[in-house]
DRENDO-1510 file (C-alpha; in Angstrom, 1 decimal, always signed):
<recs>
REC; n; res; u; v; w
REC; 1; UNK; +17.2; +24.8; -40.3 .
REC; 2; UNK; +17.3; +20.8; -40.9 .
REC; 3; UNK; +18.6; +20.9; -37.1 .
REC; 4; UNK; +16.2; +23.0; -35.1 .
REC; 5; UNK; +12.7; +22.2; -37.1 .
REC; 6; UNK; +13.7; +18.6; -38.0 .
REC; 7; UNK; +10.2; +17.5; -36.7 .
REC; 8; UNK; +8.8; +19.9; -39.7 .
REC; 9; UNK; +11.1; +18.0; -42.3 .
REC; 10; UNK; +7.3; +17.0; -43.9 .
REC; 11; UNK; +6.9; +20.7; -44.7 .
REC; 12; UNK; +8.5; +23.6; -47.0 .
REC; 13; UNK; +9.5; +25.7; -44.5 .
REC; 14; UNK; +9.6; +28.9; -46.5 .
REC; 15; UNK; +9.9; +31.8; -43.4 .
REC; 16; UNK; +11.1; +32.2; -39.9 .
REC; 17; UNK; +10.3; +35.5; -37.9 .
REC; 18; UNK; +11.6; +35.9; -34.4 .
REC; 19; UNK; +8.5; +37.6; -32.8 .
REC; 20; UNK; +10.2; +38.4; -29.3 .
REC; 21; UNK; +8.6; +36.0; -26.9 .
REC; 22; UNK; +7.7; +33.2; -29.5 .
REC; 23; UNK; +8.7; +32.3; -33.1 .
REC; 24; UNK; +6.7; +32.3; -35.8 .
REC; 25; UNK; +7.0; +29.9; -38.5 .
REC; 26; UNK; +5.5; +29.6; -42.2 .
REC; 27; UNK; +5.1; +26.3; -44.1 .
REC; 28; UNK; +3.2; +24.9; -46.6 .
REC; 29; UNK; +2.4; +21.1; -47.9 .
REC; 30; UNK; +4.9; +19.8; -50.2 .
REC; 31; UNK; +3.1; +19.6; -54.0 .
REC; 32; UNK; +2.3; +15.9; -54.3 .
REC; 33; UNK; -0.3; +13.9; -54.6 .
REC; 34; UNK; -2.4; +12.9; -51.1 .
REC; 35; UNK; -5.0; +9.6; -50.8 .
REC; 36; UNK; -8.6; +10.4; -50.2 .
REC; 37; UNK; -9.6; +9.7; -46.8 .
REC; 38; UNK; -12.6; +8.1; -47.8 .
REC; 39; UNK; -11.8; +5.9; -51.0 .
REC; 40; UNK; -8.1; +6.2; -51.0 .
REC; 41; UNK; -8.0; +7.3; -54.1 .
REC; 42; UNK; -4.7; +9.6; -55.4 .
REC; 43; UNK; -5.6; +13.5; -55.8 .
REC; 44; UNK; -3.2; +16.1; -56.6 .
REC; 45; UNK; -6.0; +18.0; -58.3 .
REC; 46; UNK; -6.3; +21.6; -55.9 .
REC; 47; UNK; -10.0; +23.0; -55.1 .
REC; 48; UNK; -8.4; +25.9; -53.0 .
REC; 49; UNK; -6.2; +26.6; -50.2 .
REC; 50; UNK; -6.2; +27.5; -46.3 .
REC; 51; UNK; -4.4; +28.4; -43.6 .
REC; 52; UNK; -4.0; +26.0; -40.1 .
REC; 53; UNK; -2.1; +27.5; -37.0 .
REC; 54; UNK; -0.4; +25.1; -34.7 .
REC; 55; UNK; +2.1; +24.8; -31.7 .
REC; 56; UNK; +5.6; +23.5; -32.3 .
REC; 57; UNK; +7.9; +22.2; -29.5 .
REC; 58; UNK; +9.3; +25.0; -28.0 .
REC; 59; UNK; +13.0; +26.8; -29.2 .
REC; 60; UNK; +15.0; +28.5; -26.7 .
REC; 61; UNK; +12.5; +28.6; -24.1 .
REC; 62; UNK; +10.1; +30.2; -26.4 .
REC; 63; UNK; +7.0; +28.9; -28.1 .
REC; 64; UNK; +7.1; +28.1; -31.6 .
REC; 65; UNK; +3.9; +28.8; -33.5 .
REC; 66; UNK; +3.7; +27.1; -37.2 .
REC; 67; UNK; +1.4; +28.7; -39.8 .
REC; 68; UNK; +0.8; +26.4; -42.6 .
REC; 69; UNK; -1.0; +26.7; -45.7 .
REC; 70; UNK; -2.8; +23.3; -46.7 .
REC; 71; UNK; -4.7; +22.3; -49.4 .
REC; 72; UNK; -7.6; +21.1; -50.3 .
REC; 73; UNK; -8.1; +18.4; -53.1 .
REC; 74; UNK; -10.8; +17.2; -55.2 .
REC; 75; UNK; -11.6; +13.4; -55.1 .
REC; 76; UNK; -11.6; +12.0; -58.6 .
REC; 77; UNK; -13.7; +8.9; -58.1 .
REC; 78; UNK; -17.1; +9.4; -58.7 .
REC; 79; UNK; -19.8; +9.4; -56.1 .
REC; 80; UNK; -17.2; +9.8; -53.2 .
REC; 81; UNK; -17.0; +13.2; -51.2 .
REC; 82; UNK; -16.3; +16.3; -53.6 .
REC; 83; UNK; -13.5; +17.5; -51.9 .
REC; 84; UNK; -11.1; +16.5; -48.8 .
REC; 85; UNK; -8.5; +18.4; -47.0 .
REC; 86; UNK; -4.6; +16.9; -47.1 .
REC; 87; UNK; -3.4; +15.8; -43.8 .
REC; 88; UNK; +0.9; +15.4; -42.8 .
REC; 89; UNK; +1.0; +12.1; -40.8 .
REC; 90; UNK; +3.6; +12.4; -38.2 .
REC; 91; UNK; +3.7; +16.5; -38.1 .
REC; 92; UNK; -0.4; +17.4; -38.9 .
REC; 93; UNK; -3.1; +15.5; -37.1 .
REC; 94; UNK; -6.6; +16.0; -38.2 .
REC; 95; UNK; -8.3; +18.4; -35.5 .
REC; 96; UNK; -5.4; +18.9; -33.6 .
REC; 97; UNK; -3.8; +22.2; -32.6 .
REC; 98; UNK; -0.2; +21.1; -31.6 .
REC; 99; UNK; +2.2; +19.2; -34.0 .
REC; 100; UNK; +3.0; +15.4; -33.3 .
REC; 101; UNK; +6.4; +16.0; -31.6 .
REC; 102; UNK; +5.0; +18.4; -29.5 .
REC; 103; UNK; +1.4; +16.4; -28.2 .
REC; 104; UNK; +4.2; +13.9; -27.6 .
REC; 105; UNK; +6.3; +16.4; -24.7 .
REC; 106; UNK; +3.0; +17.3; -23.5 .
REC; 107; UNK; +1.8; +13.6; -22.9 .
REC; 108; UNK; +5.0; +12.7; -21.3 .
REC; 109; UNK; +4.7; +15.3; -18.7 .
REC; 110; UNK; +0.8; +14.8; -17.9 .
REC; 111; UNK; +1.4; +11.3; -17.9 .
REC; 112; UNK; +3.3; +11.8; -14.9 .
REC; 113; UNK; +2.1; +15.1; -13.4 .
REC; 114; UNK; -1.7; +15.2; -14.6 .
REC; 115; UNK; -3.2; +19.0; -14.3 .
REC; 116; UNK; -2.3; +21.6; -12.0 .
REC; 117; UNK; +1.2; +20.0; -11.7 .
REC; 118; UNK; +1.8; +19.6; -15.2 .
REC; 119; UNK; +0.3; +22.8; -16.4 .
REC; 120; UNK; +3.5; +24.4; -14.2 .
REC; 121; UNK; +6.1; +22.3; -15.5 .
REC; 122; UNK; +5.0; +23.0; -19.1 .
REC; 123; UNK; +4.3; +27.2; -18.5 .
REC; 124; UNK; +8.3; +26.3; -16.8 .
REC; 125; UNK; +9.2; +24.3; -20.2 .
REC; 126; UNK; +7.1; +27.3; -22.9 .
REC; 127; UNK; +4.4; +25.2; -23.2 .
REC; 128; UNK; +1.8; +26.9; -21.8 .
REC; 129; UNK; -1.7; +24.7; -21.3 .
REC; 130; UNK; -4.0; +25.3; -19.0 .
REC; 131; UNK; -5.3; +22.2; -16.2 .
REC; 132; UNK; -8.0; +21.7; -18.0 .
REC; 133; UNK; -6.1; +21.2; -21.3 .
REC; 134; UNK; -3.5; +18.9; -19.6 .
REC; 135; UNK; -6.0; +16.6; -18.2 .
REC; 136; UNK; -7.6; +16.6; -21.7 .
REC; 137; UNK; -4.6; +15.5; -23.1 .
REC; 138; UNK; -4.1; +13.2; -20.8 .
REC; 139; UNK; -7.4; +11.3; -20.8 .
REC; 140; UNK; -6.3; +11.4; -24.9 .
REC; 141; UNK; -3.6; +9.2; -24.4 .
REC; 142; UNK; -4.9; +5.7; -25.3 .
REC; 143; UNK; -4.6; +2.9; -22.8 .
REC; 144; UNK; -2.6; -0.3; -23.5 .
REC; 145; UNK; -4.4; -3.1; -25.4 .
REC; 146; UNK; -6.9; -5.2; -22.9 .
REC; 147; UNK; -5.0; -9.2; -22.8 .
REC; 148; UNK; -6.1; -11.8; -20.6 .
REC; 149; UNK; -2.9; -13.4; -18.9 .
REC; 150; UNK; -2.5; -16.9; -17.7 .
REC; 151; UNK; -1.7; -15.4; -14.4 .
REC; 152; UNK; -3.4; -12.5; -12.5 .
REC; 153; UNK; -3.1; -11.1; -9.1 .
REC; 154; UNK; -6.2; -9.1; -7.4 .
REC; 155; UNK; -5.9; -6.6; -4.4 .
REC; 156; UNK; -7.7; -3.7; -3.3 .
REC; 157; UNK; -6.7; +0.0; -2.5 .
REC; 158; UNK; -8.4; +2.6; -0.9 .
REC; 159; UNK; -10.4; +5.6; -3.2 .
REC; 160; UNK; -11.8; +7.0; +0.4 .
REC; 161; UNK; -10.0; +4.9; +3.3 .
REC; 162; UNK; -13.1; +3.1; +5.1 .
REC; 163; UNK; -15.7; +4.2; +2.7 .
REC; 164; UNK; -14.9; +3.2; -1.1 .
REC; 165; UNK; -12.4; +0.9; -2.3 .
REC; 166; UNK; -11.4; -0.3; -5.7 .
REC; 167; UNK; -9.8; -3.6; -7.7 .
REC; 168; UNK; -6.8; -3.7; -9.6 .
REC; 169; UNK; -5.8; -6.5; -11.6 .
REC; 170; UNK; -2.1; -7.3; -12.7 .
REC; 171; UNK; -0.2; -9.8; -15.1 .
REC; 172; UNK; +1.6; -11.6; -12.2 .
REC; 173; UNK; +4.2; -12.4; -14.0 .
REC; 174; UNK; +5.3; -9.5; -16.3 .
REC; 175; UNK; +3.7; -6.8; -13.8 .
REC; 176; UNK; +1.5; -5.0; -16.2 .
REC; 177; UNK; -1.5; -3.4; -14.9 .
REC; 178; UNK; -4.5; -5.3; -16.9 .
REC; 179; UNK; -7.7; -3.2; -15.5 .
REC; 180; UNK; -9.1; -1.2; -12.2 .
REC; 181; UNK; -12.5; -2.4; -11.4 .
REC; 182; UNK; -14.9; +0.3; -9.6 .
REC; 183; UNK; -15.0; -1.3; -6.3 .
REC; 184; UNK; -14.1; -4.8; -4.5 .
REC; 185; UNK; -17.4; -6.4; -4.5 .
REC; 186; UNK; -17.3; -10.4; -5.2 .
REC; 187; UNK; -20.3; -9.6; -8.4 .
REC; 188; UNK; -18.3; -7.0; -10.0 .
REC; 189; UNK; -15.2; -9.5; -10.0 .
REC; 190; UNK; -17.3; -12.3; -10.8 .
REC; 191; UNK; -18.0; -10.5; -13.7 .
REC; 192; UNK; -14.6; -9.3; -14.8 .
REC; 193; UNK; -13.4; -12.9; -15.0 .
REC; 194; UNK; -16.3; -13.7; -17.1 .
REC; 195; UNK; -15.6; -11.7; -19.6 .
REC; 196; UNK; -12.1; -12.1; -19.7 .
REC; 197; UNK; -12.0; -16.1; -19.8 .
REC; 198; UNK; -8.5; -17.5; -20.3 .
REC; 199; UNK; -7.2; -17.4; -16.6 .
REC; 200; UNK; -5.7; -20.3; -15.0 .
REC; 201; UNK; -4.5; -18.5; -11.6 .
REC; 202; UNK; -5.2; -15.9; -9.5 .
REC; 203; UNK; -2.8; -14.3; -6.9 .
REC; 204; UNK; -4.5; -12.9; -4.0 .
REC; 205; UNK; -4.7; -11.9; +0.0 .
REC; 206; UNK; -6.7; -13.7; +2.4 .
REC; 207; UNK; -9.8; -11.4; +1.0 .
REC; 208; UNK; -13.0; -14.3; +1.6 .
REC; 209; UNK; -14.9; -12.1; -1.2 .
REC; 210; UNK; -12.0; -12.3; -3.7 .
REC; 211; UNK; -11.7; -15.9; -3.1 .
REC; 212; UNK; -15.7; -16.5; -3.4 .
REC; 213; UNK; -15.8; -14.5; -6.9 .
REC; 214; UNK; -12.9; -16.5; -8.2 .
REC; 215; UNK; -14.6; -19.5; -6.6 .
REC; 216; UNK; -18.0; -18.8; -8.7 .
REC; 217; UNK; -16.4; -17.6; -11.7 .
REC; 218; UNK; -13.2; -20.1; -12.3 .
REC; 219; UNK; -13.8; -23.1; -10.1 .
REC; 220; UNK; -11.0; -25.0; -12.4 .
REC; 221; UNK; -8.7; -21.5; -11.7 .
REC; 222; UNK; -5.7; -22.3; -8.7 .
REC; 223; UNK; -6.0; -19.6; -6.2 .
REC; 224; UNK; -2.9; -18.8; -4.2 .
REC; 225; UNK; -2.3; -16.9; -1.4 .
REC; 226; UNK; -0.2; -14.3; -0.6 .
REC; 227; UNK; +3.2; -15.3; +1.8 .
REC; 228; UNK; +3.4; -11.4; +3.0 .
REC; 229; UNK; +0.2; -11.9; +4.4 .
REC; 230; UNK; +0.6; -15.5; +5.9 .
REC; 231; UNK; +4.4; -14.3; +7.5 .
REC; 232; UNK; +2.2; -10.9; +8.6 .
REC; 233; UNK; -1.0; -12.7; +10.4 .
REC; 234; UNK; +1.7; -15.2; +12.4 .
REC; 235; UNK; +3.8; -12.3; +13.6 .
REC; 236; UNK; +0.2; -10.4; +14.8 .
REC; 237; UNK; -0.2; -13.8; +16.5 .
REC; 238; UNK; +3.1; -14.3; +18.0 .
REC; 239; UNK; +3.1; -10.5; +19.4 .
REC; 240; UNK; +0.0; -11.4; +21.3 .
REC; 241; UNK; +1.2; -14.6; +22.5 .
REC; 242; UNK; +4.1; -13.0; +24.1 .
REC; 243; UNK; +2.0; -10.5; +25.7 .
REC; 244; UNK; -0.1; -13.3; +27.2 .
REC; 245; UNK; +3.1; -14.8; +28.7 .
REC; 246; UNK; +4.9; -11.5; +30.4 .
REC; 247; UNK; +4.5; -12.4; +33.3 .
REC; 248; UNK; +6.9; -15.5; +32.9 .
REC; 249; UNK; +9.5; -13.7; +31.0 .
REC; 250; UNK; +9.8; -10.9; +33.2 .
REC; 251; UNK; +10.6; -12.6; +36.4 .
REC; 252; UNK; +14.1; -13.8; +34.2 .
REC; 253; UNK; +14.6; -10.1; +33.5 .
REC; 254; UNK; +14.3; -9.8; +37.3 .
REC; 255; UNK; +11.4; -7.1; +36.5 .
REC; 256; UNK; +8.3; -6.8; +38.9 .
REC; 257; UNK; +5.0; -7.2; +37.9 .
REC; 258; UNK; +2.8; -4.2; +37.6 .
REC; 259; UNK; +0.6; -4.6; +40.9 .
REC; 260; UNK; -0.9; -1.1; +40.5 .
REC; 261; UNK; -4.6; +0.2; +40.5 .
REC; 262; UNK; -5.0; -0.5; +37.2 .
REC; 263; UNK; -3.8; -4.7; +37.7 .
REC; 264; UNK; -6.1; -5.0; +40.5 .
REC; 265; UNK; -9.0; -3.9; +38.4 .
REC; 266; UNK; -7.7; -6.5; +35.6 .
REC; 267; UNK; -7.4; -9.1; +38.5 .
REC; 268; UNK; -10.6; -8.5; +39.8 .
REC; 269; UNK; -12.4; -8.5; +36.5 .
REC; 270; UNK; -11.4; -11.9; +35.3 .
REC; 271; UNK; -12.9; -13.0; +38.6 .
REC; 272; UNK; -15.5; -11.6; +38.2 .
REC; 273; UNK; -15.7; -13.1; +34.2 .
REC; 274; UNK; -14.8; -16.2; +35.3 .
REC; 275; UNK; -17.4; -16.4; +38.2 .
REC; 276; UNK; -20.0; -15.6; +35.9 .
REC; 277; UNK; -19.2; -18.3; +33.2 .
REC; 278; UNK; -19.1; -21.0; +35.9 .
REC; 279; UNK; -22.5; -20.0; +37.1 .
REC; 280; UNK; -23.2; -21.1; +33.4 .
REC; 281; UNK; -23.8; -17.3; +32.3 .
REC; 282; UNK; -23.4; -16.4; +28.7 .
REC; 283; UNK; -20.6; -14.3; +27.0 .
REC; 284; UNK; -22.9; -11.8; +26.3 .
REC; 285; UNK; -25.0; -11.7; +29.3 .
REC; 286; UNK; -21.8; -11.0; +31.0 .
REC; 287; UNK; -20.4; -8.2; +29.1 .
REC; 288; UNK; -24.1; -6.7; +30.0 .
REC; 289; UNK; -23.9; -7.4; +33.8 .
REC; 290; UNK; -20.3; -6.0; +34.0 .
REC; 291; UNK; -20.7; -3.0; +31.7 .
REC; 292; UNK; -18.0; -4.0; +29.5 .
REC; 293; UNK; -17.3; -4.8; +25.6 .
REC; 294; UNK; -18.1; -8.2; +24.3 .
REC; 295; UNK; -14.7; -8.4; +22.8 .
REC; 296; UNK; -13.1; -7.6; +26.2 .
REC; 297; UNK; -15.5; -10.1; +28.1 .
REC; 298; UNK; -13.9; -13.1; +25.7 .
REC; 299; UNK; -10.6; -11.7; +25.9 .
REC; 300; UNK; -10.8; -12.4; +29.8 .
REC; 301; UNK; -12.8; -15.6; +29.3 .
REC; 302; UNK; -9.6; -17.3; +26.9 .
REC; 303; UNK; -7.4; -16.2; +29.7 .
REC; 304; UNK; -6.8; -19.9; +31.7 .
REC; 305; UNK; -5.5; -18.1; +34.7 .
REC; 306; UNK; -5.7; -14.1; +35.9 .
REC; 307; UNK; -1.8; -14.0; +35.5 .
REC; 308; UNK; -1.9; -14.4; +31.4 .
REC; 309; UNK; -4.3; -10.9; +31.5 .
REC; 310; UNK; -1.6; -8.8; +33.2 .
REC; 311; UNK; +1.2; -7.1; +31.2 .
REC; 312; UNK; +4.4; -5.7; +32.2 .
REC; 313; UNK; +4.5; -1.9; +32.0 .
REC; 314; UNK; +6.4; +0.0; +29.6 .
REC; 315; UNK; +6.8; +3.8; +29.3 .
REC; 316; UNK; +8.7; +6.4; +27.0 .
REC; 317; UNK; +11.8; +7.6; +27.5 .
REC; 318; UNK; +11.2; +10.4; +30.4 .
REC; 319; UNK; +13.8; +13.6; +31.0 .
REC; 320; UNK; +13.2; +12.1; +34.9 .
REC; 321; UNK; +15.2; +9.1; +34.1 .
REC; 322; UNK; +18.2; +10.3; +34.6 .
REC; 323; UNK; +17.3; +11.7; +38.3 .
REC; 324; UNK; +15.7; +8.1; +39.2 .
REC; 325; UNK; +18.2; +7.1; +41.7 .
REC; 326; UNK; +18.2; +10.3; +43.1 .
REC; 327; UNK; +14.6; +10.2; +44.2 .
REC; 328; UNK; +14.7; +6.6; +44.9 .
REC; 329; UNK; +17.3; +7.1; +47.8 .
REC; 330; UNK; +15.3; +10.3; +48.8 .
REC; 331; UNK; +11.7; +8.6; +48.7 .
REC; 332; UNK; +13.8; +5.5; +50.8 .
REC; 333; UNK; +15.1; +8.2; +53.2 .
REC; 334; UNK; +12.2; +10.2; +54.3 .
REC; 335; UNK; +9.1; +8.5; +52.4 .
REC; 336; UNK; +7.2; +11.5; +53.2 .
REC; 337; UNK; +9.0; +14.5; +51.5 .
REC; 338; UNK; +6.9; +16.5; +49.6 .
REC; 339; UNK; +7.3; +16.3; +45.4 .
REC; 340; UNK; +7.4; +19.9; +45.2 .
REC; 341; UNK; +11.0; +19.4; +47.6 .
REC; 342; UNK; +12.0; +16.7; +44.9 .
REC; 343; UNK; +11.9; +19.0; +42.1 .
REC; 344; UNK; +13.4; +21.9; +43.6 .
REC; 345; UNK; +16.2; +18.9; +44.1 .
REC; 346; UNK; +16.7; +18.1; +40.5 .
REC; 347; UNK; +15.3; +21.3; +38.9 .
REC; 348; UNK; +19.0; +22.1; +40.8 .
REC; 349; UNK; +20.5; +19.0; +39.6 .
REC; 350; UNK; +19.9; +19.6; +35.9 .
REC; 351; UNK; +16.1; +19.0; +35.4 .
REC; 352; UNK; +14.3; +21.3; +32.7 .
REC; 353; UNK; +10.7; +19.1; +33.0 .
REC; 354; UNK; +7.5; +20.6; +34.7 .
REC; 355; UNK; +6.2; +19.7; +38.0 .
REC; 356; UNK; +3.2; +17.9; +36.8 .
REC; 357; UNK; +5.9; +15.8; +34.7 .
REC; 358; UNK; +7.5; +14.4; +38.1 .
REC; 359; UNK; +3.9; +14.2; +40.0 .
REC; 360; UNK; +2.7; +11.8; +37.4 .
REC; 361; UNK; +6.3; +9.9; +37.1 .
REC; 362; UNK; +6.4; +9.2; +40.7 .
REC; 363; UNK; +2.5; +8.2; +40.4 .
REC; 364; UNK; +3.1; +5.8; +38.2 .
REC; 365; UNK; +5.8; +4.2; +40.2 .
REC; 366; UNK; +8.6; +4.4; +37.9 .
REC; 367; UNK; +10.3; +6.0; +41.1 .
REC; 368; UNK; +10.1; +3.3; +42.9 .
REC; 369; UNK; +10.8; +0.3; +40.6 .
REC; 370; UNK; +13.0; -0.7; +37.7 .
REC; 371; UNK; +10.9; -1.2; +35.1 .
REC; 372; UNK; +11.8; -4.1; +32.2 .
REC; 373; UNK; +14.5; -3.0; +29.4 .
REC; 374; UNK; +12.8; -5.2; +26.9 .
REC; 375; UNK; +9.0; -4.5; +25.7 .
REC; 376; UNK; +6.5; -7.5; +24.3 .
REC; 377; UNK; +7.2; -6.0; +20.9 .
REC; 378; UNK; +10.8; -6.0; +21.3 .
REC; 379; UNK; +10.5; -9.6; +22.1 .
REC; 380; UNK; +8.5; -10.6; +19.5 .
REC; 381; UNK; +10.5; -9.0; +16.7 .
REC; 382; UNK; +13.6; -11.2; +18.1 .
REC; 383; UNK; +11.7; -14.3; +18.0 .
REC; 384; UNK; +11.0; -13.5; +14.2 .
REC; 385; UNK; +14.3; -12.1; +13.1 .
REC; 386; UNK; +16.6; -14.7; +10.9 .
REC; 387; UNK; +18.4; -15.7; +13.8 .
REC; 388; UNK; +21.7; -15.4; +11.5 .
REC; 389; UNK; +20.9; -11.3; +11.5 .
REC; 390; UNK; +20.9; -11.3; +15.4 .
REC; 391; UNK; +24.1; -10.3; +17.5 .
REC; 392; UNK; +25.4; -12.1; +20.2 .
REC; 393; UNK; +24.3; -11.1; +23.2 .
REC; 394; UNK; +20.5; -10.9; +21.8 .
REC; 395; UNK; +20.9; -14.6; +20.8 .
REC; 396; UNK; +21.6; -15.2; +24.5 .
REC; 397; UNK; +19.2; -13.3; +25.7 .
REC; 398; UNK; +16.3; -14.6; +23.3 .
REC; 399; UNK; +17.3; -18.4; +24.2 .
REC; 400; UNK; +17.4; -16.8; +28.2 .
REC; 401; UNK; +13.3; -15.3; +27.9 .
REC; 402; UNK; +12.3; -18.6; +25.9 .
REC; 403; UNK; +13.1; -20.8; +28.3 .
REC; 404; UNK; +11.1; -19.0; +31.1 .
REC; 405; UNK; +8.2; -21.4; +30.1 .
REC; 406; UNK; +7.2; -24.2; +28.3 .
REC; 407; UNK; +4.7; -22.4; +26.1 .
REC; 408; UNK; +7.3; -19.9; +25.1 .
REC; 409; UNK; +9.8; -22.8; +24.4 .
REC; 410; UNK; +7.2; -24.1; +22.0 .
REC; 411; UNK; +6.4; -20.6; +20.4 .
REC; 412; UNK; +9.9; -20.2; +19.7 .
REC; 413; UNK; +9.7; -24.0; +17.9 .
REC; 414; UNK; +6.7; -23.1; +15.9 .
REC; 415; UNK; +8.4; -19.9; +14.7 .
REC; 416; UNK; +11.4; -21.9; +13.7 .
REC; 417; UNK; +9.6; -24.6; +12.0 .
REC; 418; UNK; +7.0; -22.4; +10.1 .
REC; 419; UNK; +9.8; -19.7; +8.5 .
REC; 420; UNK; +11.4; -22.4; +6.1 .
REC; 421; UNK; +7.6; -23.5; +4.7 .
REC; 422; UNK; +7.9; -19.2; +2.8 .
REC; 423; UNK; +10.2; -20.8; +0.5 .
REC; 424; UNK; +8.1; -22.8; -1.6 .
REC; 425; UNK; +8.8; -26.4; -2.2 .
REC; 426; UNK; +6.8; -29.0; -3.1 .
REC; 427; UNK; +7.0; -30.7; -0.1 .
REC; 428; UNK; +5.7; -27.7; +1.8 .
REC; 429; UNK; +2.0; -29.1; +1.7 .
REC; 430; UNK; +2.8; -31.9; +4.0 .
REC; 431; UNK; +5.3; -29.9; +6.4 .
REC; 432; UNK; +2.4; -27.6; +7.0 .
REC; 433; UNK; -0.3; -30.2; +8.3 .
REC; 434; UNK; +2.4; -31.6; +10.5 .
REC; 435; UNK; +3.3; -28.1; +11.5 .
REC; 436; UNK; -0.5; -27.9; +12.1 .
REC; 437; UNK; -0.5; -31.0; +14.7 .
REC; 438; UNK; +2.0; -29.9; +16.4 .
REC; 439; UNK; +0.7; -26.2; +17.4 .
REC; 440; UNK; -2.6; -27.5; +18.3 .
REC; 441; UNK; -0.9; -29.5; +21.1 .
REC; 442; UNK; +1.0; -26.3; +22.6 .
REC; 443; UNK; -1.1; -24.3; +24.9 .
REC; 444; UNK; -1.0; -21.3; +22.5 .
REC; 445; UNK; -4.3; -19.9; +21.7 .
REC; 446; UNK; -3.5; -17.1; +19.5 .
REC; 447; UNK; -1.5; -19.0; +17.5 .
REC; 448; UNK; -4.5; -21.5; +17.5 .
REC; 449; UNK; -6.5; -19.1; +16.0 .
REC; 450; UNK; -3.8; -18.2; +13.4 .
REC; 451; UNK; -3.6; -22.3; +12.2 .
REC; 452; UNK; -7.7; -22.0; +12.4 .
REC; 453; UNK; -7.1; -19.3; +9.7 .
REC; 454; UNK; -4.8; -21.4; +7.6 .
REC; 455; UNK; -7.1; -24.4; +7.5 .
REC; 456; UNK; -10.3; -22.0; +6.2 .
REC; 457; UNK; -8.0; -21.2; +2.9 .
REC; 458; UNK; -6.0; -24.1; +3.1 .
REC; 459; UNK; -6.1; -24.7; -0.8 .
REC; 460; UNK; -4.9; -21.1; -1.5 .
REC; 461; UNK; -2.5; -21.4; +1.4 .
REC; 462; UNK; -1.3; -24.3; +0.0 .
REC; 463; UNK; -0.8; -22.8; -3.0 .
REC; 464; UNK; +1.0; -20.2; -2.1 .
REC; 465; UNK; +3.6; -22.3; -0.4 .
REC; 466; UNK; +4.3; -24.4; -3.1 .
REC; 467; UNK; +4.3; -22.4; -6.2 .
REC; 468; UNK; +6.6; -19.4; -7.3 .
REC; 469; UNK; +3.7; -17.2; -7.6 .
REC; 470; UNK; +3.2; -14.1; -5.3 .
REC; 471; UNK; +0.9; -11.3; -4.8 .
REC; 472; UNK; +3.7; -9.2; -4.5 .
REC; 473; UNK; +3.6; -7.2; -7.5 .
REC; 474; UNK; +0.1; -6.2; -6.7 .
REC; 475; UNK; +1.3; -4.9; -3.4 .
REC; 476; UNK; +4.2; -2.9; -5.1 .
REC; 477; UNK; +1.3; -1.1; -8.0 .
REC; 478; UNK; -0.9; -0.3; -5.0 .
REC; 479; UNK; +2.0; +1.6; -3.5 .
REC; 480; UNK; +2.4; +3.5; -6.4 .
REC; 481; UNK; -1.4; +4.1; -7.1 .
REC; 482; UNK; -1.2; +5.8; -3.2 .
REC; 483; UNK; +1.5; +8.1; -4.4 .
REC; 484; UNK; -0.8; +8.8; -8.0 .
REC; 485; UNK; -3.5; +9.3; -5.5 .
REC; 486; UNK; -1.5; +11.6; -3.2 .
REC; 487; UNK; -0.3; +13.7; -5.9 .
REC; 488; UNK; -3.9; +14.8; -7.0 .
REC; 489; UNK; -4.7; +15.6; -3.5 .
REC; 490; UNK; -7.8; +13.1; -3.3 .
REC; 491; UNK; -9.6; +15.1; -6.1 .
REC; 492; UNK; -8.8; +12.7; -9.2 .
REC; 493; UNK; -12.3; +10.6; -9.8 .
REC; 494; UNK; -12.5; +7.3; -10.7 .
REC; 495; UNK; -12.0; +7.8; -14.4 .
REC; 496; UNK; -8.8; +9.6; -14.2 .
REC; 497; UNK; -7.4; +7.4; -11.5 .
REC; 498; UNK; -7.7; +4.6; -13.4 .
REC; 499; UNK; -6.4; +6.4; -16.9 .
REC; 500; UNK; -2.9; +7.0; -14.7 .
REC; 501; UNK; -2.9; +3.5; -13.1 .
REC; 502; UNK; -3.0; +2.1; -16.7 .
REC; 503; UNK; -0.9; +4.0; -18.2 .
REC; 504; UNK; +2.0; +3.5; -15.4 .
</recs>
């Protein structure tokens, strides 16, 4: 009895009965005095008795029901309440139908699984609750006491992608969740910061909305940008530059530039756009006359020569690839050979694809010329990879490709000089200024745009490169938030989702 029902130790157990699917325990409170909840005076004078029925932790995969005889006592203080019902702290709480230890087990399950999933697991554990009761038990769990740390991190996450977003605030030093705001507007974050004074450092991403809110509410606070986003933005700029110079490094690989209908259209559009620009026509008017999107016209206008618009063709692996040499040989011997005859020939060699696939393969020109064995994305990845992590043949190939033109050499140098700045150091602010001057002297327009973005948020970027704080912990909380939202199939309202995030 003392081992199995140790959680009922403050009670006096009188009987335990096996009722098949459940175990019934009959108990009573001890004959000690109890304190009045209003005035605190002790009383042992009994006014009457009544029974409370509560559930306890299951035993042997069976429910345990406890019937407890509780006393109603008379308060000895004149003018206080006439009678009161005694409570048993640690076992019976006011208005509860479950013992304290069973409530702790239920809370542990619903804290991780919430409603439906929590109810299913509790049913297996012989603690049957409906999904609604499970959610009520979850929302009754008290949230951690709110405090205002010195260094916080803020970031947004999607409640409904592209429609509704919320903001999470964490302690950037201990990674503890502080609060969740219902949207990501500047006014909401500004109001929260004004209500919680004491913040000295705020870690954020490149959001101008958050920057403005922090600037208005805490003009003296230090804003720290996110180093991961700095590197990510550089990666995107590098990929765009590699694509723009594909005509340079593709010739090093002896891969011909695609000269099919798409390339001809690209060249014609470049000449049309620059012809109108030379006549003094604006970008918007160019887009209207040529019936192109404004961003497309801007992309053609940025290219100073048409070769920068061309791209090295890249294709996915095809079932026809193993028979490319046979097709090239046959088409060289007989240029007019029907595609259906070629289909029958390679089918006899083991080809398992369809005739339409072969037609598409030949129309793309893949049977007549070798395509580049390296894509712009792969070259950009090699440029952005730590040199020590590259294989010897990759380093040789990279040095060969970066020497294709002066711009590629300058791009590789810019990446190599920027990477060490991501390790916080007091001298990085001056080094960044030198790096920006160096980049502006090169003919790399996409890297120029990246440098302009750094200048617009220069104070936060300097803090990111010189201080040890980062917004990485906030991104980690967002990753866990996505798991919580997926677990509830996106049905959780903001109140429930906020409760689970803060309990995490």
